[in-house]
Steps between C-alpha positions, in 0.01 A plus 500: 500500500442568866497881533664481846798318370788720416645503156881444535542697171350819636741718702357735754487857369748721684334766717680772312346390176155479644546860636610631163197342325265627761643860469469474129137392532423796709671723246307359212169550676596857593645680188621848537441821301784657332531800286759502212596797279624433160685746269674498164666760278685304247379284209134412462400633838135393487594153385756465779259605760240241387786234483589577856141467623466176314835366642400607846157333454691174402666492843393216728332643806417835339175615330488855335158636616492853369695697226499881487468732219818599324675837578779668308759660720804715463800317641585550859828648623657571161540809271182566306519363150803278587291183495176379326186525714374215695188287490384425858236277641417334839368157553339354809581130569396229750798291603621226721857590431696678776635842412854358423360257250282764345807733463696215336228430259479878421874493424473198293224652285713815460797293377277313255431838337876580501497745793853644547572656836809724409390836621249623767187638327644388166281420196366142534302247303311409810468606861315271745467655854302362805324793632320333785452154647194461729563731782872426525735768613861410468834690482683210351742664236447209265124549490369808693120486547309694406719622205691795663411751223153394413325776698681757291427356166174589309585247230462224763209647714279619197475148350470337833218735587322422183474121589440562878377833603497400870857380487732567800873527481640348811642763728390792284114476492243529211636486151226747394637762746866446417426535134292817562821655665718431193571687170381282215673689229663268265270207601246450215216232481532340166130388427613385158712230653374193696634220707304195596508205748683210398292245293 
C-alpha cells in the first residue's frame, strides 16, 4: 500500500488527545518523589502496615523505593492509656500519579483495611498520610502539602530520617534539624519488627 495514501478508516487524532498523551509521556519519564507515613493501632498492626506497603506497591505508576524501621508510638491527641499504641513507619515512593490521585489511592488502601473515620485522632486499623510530594507546597484543605503537622511529629520525622538523613521538609528545612528540636518521648524504635519492600 502506498504510504502517502490516506487510510479512510483512520480518523485524525484530536489535538486535545495528543496533548494529553504528550503530557502523560512527560510525567512518565519524570516521576516525583513522595513520602508517605503509615500508622496502625488496631488488629495485627505489623501485618496491616506490610499489607498497606504491598498495596501501594501494586499501584500503577507508583514504586516503593524505601521502607523505614518500625516505631511504636503513644497515641497523639488523646488521654494516655485510652488507646492502644501505634506502629508507625514511613515509605519513600517514586510516582507518576499527581498528588490528588495519590491521595485517592491512600484512602482506598485505608478502606481496604476497614479504616473508619468516626472521630478525630480515633483509633484506626490504618492511617495513610502523604507527608511530602516533591517540593510541592499547597494550602488546599483536601490535601495540604507538606502535611501540616509533620514538622511537629517525631513519629513521622524519625523514620523518615532513618531512610533519608538528608531529607528536607518543604517550607520547614532539614528533617534532621526538625527532629533534633522535638521531644521523642513515647516514640520507640522497634528493632524486633521489620517491614520490607513489596516483592
